[in-house]
Structure formats: C-alpha cells, structure tokens
N, C-alpha and C positions, 0 to 999 in steps of 0.2 A: 736733375738739371745741372748744367755747367755753364760758366761764362768764360770768355777769353778776351784779352785785350791786346791790341797790336798798335804799333807806332812806327812810322818811317819818315825819313826826310831825304831829299836830294837837292842839290844845287842846280840852278838853271845854267845851261850851256848853249852857246850858239851852234847851229849846224846840225842839230838832231831834232827829230819830231817830238812833240809833246804828247805823251800818252798819260791819261788819267782815267782810271776806272774802266780800262779796256778799250777806250776809244782814243782816236787821235784828234787833238784840239788844234785849231788854227792859232799859232803863236810864233813869235820870232825866235824863241828859244825852247829847247826841250829840257828834260831832266837827266842829268848825267848819272850814270850808274853802270854797273857791269852788265846788267840786262837792259831792258827798255826803260828802266827808271820809274815805272808806274807806282808811285807812292801809295795810292789807294789800294791797289791789288796786293801790294807788299804788306800793308798794315792788316788787311783782312786775312791774308795768308797766315801771318804771325798770330793773329787772334785765334784762328781755328787751331793752329798747331799748339798754342799755349793752353787752350781749353782742355786738350787731352794730354797735356804734359809731354808732347812730342818735341823733338829737336826743332830749333827755330829755322827760319828761312835761310840764314847764312850758313848754318851747319849742313842743311840738306842740299843747298845749291850754292856751293862755295864761290865767292867772287874771284877766287884765284884759279878756278877751273875754266879754261877757255871754252868748254862746251856750252857755258851759259852766257857768253859774251853776246849781247844784243838779243837775248832770248825774250820771247813774249811772256810776260808775267802771268798770263792765263794758264800757262803750264804749271807754274808754282801753285797757283790757286787750286787747280784741278787735283794736284797731288795732296794738298792739305785737306781738301774735301773728301778725297778717297780715304785718307787715313782716319778722318773723323767718322766716316761711315763704318769703316772696318773696326773702329773702337766701340761701335754700337750706338752711335749718336746721330741724330737728325738736326740739321740747322733749322732753328725756329725764326730768328731774325737777326739783322745786323743794324747797327747805328754807327755812323761815321761823321767825322768832321775834317774838312780840308782847310788848311791855313796857307794862303798865298796872296800876294799883292795883285798879281795879274797872271793869267786872264781872269775875267769874271766867270765864275762857275755856273751861276744861275741860268744862263741861256743853254747850258749843256747838261743840266741835271737830269732831264727826262731821258736823254740819250745814254747817259752813264747808268742810270737806273735800269733802263731796258737791257743794256749789255750785262749788268749784274744779274738780272732775272735769268738770262740765258746761261751765264756761267755757273750760277749757284742753284738753279732750278728752284727758285724761291719766288713767291708772289711779290709784285711791286710794292704792295702795302706793308711788306715786311722788311723793306730796305730803306733806311734813313740816310740821307745825304745832306749835310749842311756845309756851308762855306763861310769862312771868316777871313778878314784881312789881318795881317800881323802888326797891327797898330802899335808902334813904339817898341817892338821887341827885337828889332834889328835883323829880321830874317827876310827882307824884301827880295833877296836873290835866291830864295829857296822855296820849295813846297813841302809842306808837312801834312801827314795824314794820321788820324787817330781812328781806330775801329774797335767796336765791342760786338761780340757775338754771343748769342744765347743758344745753347744746345739742349736737346731733350733726349733722354734715353729711349731707344727704339722699344716699342712694346712687342712682346712676343704673344702670339695667340695661343690660348689653351685649347687643346683638342678634346 
C-alpha cells in the first residue's frame, strides 16, 4: 500500500467561474490559476502523483505553457490516475478538506462527490469531503484544498 498527500491554493478573482471538485459552483468570484483553478482536483492530482513518486502537477502541466491556460483540471487528474494504474496501483480511497470562507460547500458536497465518483471510478463511500472556514488565519480571499489518497498494489492472478 502507498499513501499520497496533496495541497493546493488559489486566490479568488472576479470574472471567472468557480470550479471546485470538477463542478461549477454559483459564486461572484472564481479561483485564479493558469488552468481552471480547481484546488480540489489539483490537490488530488498531486496526492496521486506523490504516492508513486512521479513529478508534481506543476512539472507535468507547466503554468508557463499556454497549452494549459484555462484547461479543465479533470485532464490533470486523468493523467495522474493513468500513471498510478501504470505503476501497478489501484486507488482505494481519498479524504479531502477544503478551507474557504465562501461559498458554503455543504450544499454542494453531494454533487462534488458524484463528479469525483465519475472521474476516479471510485465508490462514493470511498470519497471523503470536508469543508472548514479559515477562522483567523487570514486567507478569506483564497481557497485551500488538502487531499490524501490510499493506493493498493494490483494483485496478479496465479495461473
């Protein structure tokens, strides 16, 4: 078994959609970033890549490469999952925490989990999503995501 940890943060900016966990949330501001700024998908991507000692998200999808400007972060997640499988591992579960002042994530948790079920091909009861407010840490204009993944070595059948 292996574990991986990922973390990401982006600042809120006016005039762009807010994407978290692969879905667009209603809000006045989105998360600035070279891609779509999806902090949760970025954290999960880095957790997967880190668990197999692969290059991180910024190395694989350089923010200086115009090819990734505005890109859907599901592309990054799919590549990380592909590399995880190629290394001989299966994703067992993820646990994540979002830290942001607004919007409230509770009303959107089911939709985020459903999207992660699709993207990760993982049962809903293997996807943990928690949300916290950044009380007193001075990050009210940003969203932060932490993610931990557990991988299991694929079993080979004996003939």
